[in-house]
C-alpha positions as CSV (number, residue, x, y, z in Angstrom):
1,M,0.0,0.0,0.0
2,E,1.4,3.4,-1.0
3,E,1.7,6.0,1.7
4,K,-0.1,9.3,1.3
5,A,1.8,12.3,0.1
6,W,2.0,15.2,2.5
7,F,3.1,18.8,1.7
8,I,4.5,21.2,4.4
9,K,5.2,24.9,4.6
10,I,8.6,25.8,6.0
11,E,9.4,29.5,6.3
12,G,6.5,30.3,3.9
13,R,7.7,27.9,1.2
14,Q,5.8,24.7,0.2
15,E,7.9,21.6,0.2
16,G,7.0,18.0,-0.6
17,P,5.6,15.5,-1.2
18,F,6.7,13.7,2.0
19,T,5.7,10.3,3.4
20,I,5.0,10.1,7.1
21,S,8.4,8.4,7.7
22,K,10.2,11.2,6.0
23,L,8.3,13.8,8.0
24,R,9.3,11.9,11.2
25,S,13.0,12.1,10.3
26,D,12.9,15.8,9.3
27,S,14.3,17.9,12.2
28,R,12.6,21.0,10.9
29,I,9.1,19.7,11.6
30,T,7.3,20.9,14.7
31,P,3.7,20.4,15.9
32,D,2.9,23.9,14.5
33,T,4.3,23.2,11.0
34,L,1.6,23.7,8.4
35,A,0.7,20.6,6.4
36,R,-1.8,19.5,3.8
37,Q,-2.6,16.9,1.2
38,E,-3.9,17.6,-2.3
39,N,-7.5,17.0,-1.2
40,F,-7.3,19.4,1.8
41,S,-8.9,22.8,1.3
42,E,-6.5,24.6,3.6
43,W,-3.2,24.3,5.5
44,L,-3.4,22.9,9.0
45,P,-0.9,22.6,11.8
46,I,0.4,19.1,12.2
47,R,-1.0,18.9,15.8
48,S,-4.5,19.2,14.4
49,I,-4.2,16.4,11.8
50,P,-4.9,13.1,13.6
51,E,-2.8,11.1,11.2
52,L,0.3,13.3,11.8
53,S,-0.2,14.3,15.4
54,A,1.3,10.9,16.5
55,L,4.7,12.2,15.2
56,F,4.9,14.3,18.4
57,E,3.2,11.9,20.9
58,D,4.9,11.9,24.3
59,P,7.3,8.9,24.5
60,E,6.2,8.2,28.1
61,T,2.5,8.0,27.0
62,L,3.5,5.9,24.1
63,G,5.4,3.6,26.4
64,E,2.3,3.2,28.6
65,H,0.3,2.2,25.5
66,V,2.9,-0.4,24.5
67,A,3.0,-1.8,28.0
68,S,-0.8,-2.0,28.1
69,A,-0.9,-3.8,24.7
70,K,1.8,-6.3,25.9
71,K,-0.2,-7.0,29.0
72,F,-3.4,-7.5,26.9
73,F,-1.7,-9.9,24.4
74,K,0.6,-11.7,27.0
75,D,-1.3,-15.0,26.4
76,L,-0.7,-15.1,22.7
77,P,2.2,-17.2,21.3
78,Q,5.2,-14.9,20.8
79,D,6.1,-16.5,17.4
80,G,2.5,-16.6,16.1
81,V,0.7,-14.3,13.8
82,L,-2.1,-12.2,15.1
83,V,-5.0,-11.9,12.7
84,L,-7.7,-9.3,13.5
85,D,-11.1,-9.9,12.0
86,Y,-13.1,-6.7,11.6
87,K,-16.1,-8.3,9.9
88,D,-19.4,-7.4,11.6
89,K,-20.9,-10.7,12.8
90,T,-24.5,-11.1,13.9
91,P,-24.6,-12.2,17.6
92,Y,-25.7,-15.8,18.2
93,F,-28.5,-14.7,20.5
94,F,-30.2,-13.1,17.5
95,Y,-30.5,-16.5,15.9
96,W,-31.7,-18.1,19.1
97,L,-34.3,-15.4,19.4
98,L,-35.5,-16.0,15.8
99,V,-35.8,-19.7,16.3
100,T,-37.7,-19.2,19.6
101,L,-40.1,-16.8,17.9
102,V,-40.7,-19.3,15.1
103,V,-41.4,-22.1,17.6
104,I,-43.8,-19.9,19.6
105,A,-45.6,-18.9,16.4
106,Y,-45.9,-22.6,15.4
107,V,-47.3,-23.6,18.8
108,V,-49.8,-20.7,18.8
109,Y,-50.9,-21.6,15.3
110,Q,-51.4,-25.3,16.3
111,L,-53.3,-24.4,19.4
112,Y,-55.6,-21.8,18.1
113,F,-55.9,-22.1,14.3
114,A,-55.2,-25.7,13.3
115,S,-58.0,-28.0,14.3
């Protein structure tokens, strides 16, 4: 997957395109540096762009997130591959509810309408 191209303004001059990794390694970049992509209507400070604000995340906070993730995934095999499934699955209780309603409807039909 190709990274998005970012443009920045340094001392009033537009520079770019940059990838996020190149922005991370550029020592001139600050949270107040103006940035945009081609589809942006205006220049925004990096701190207000969620995708880029992580460039300046506090390392202590980041360490806490990493520790929390390690604690959460401690039971996983260390050499295994973690696969995340984002597909929306209908909960099983919905199916049980549907089956229950069908059975109740059948019983009511047999008791009151079928003679």
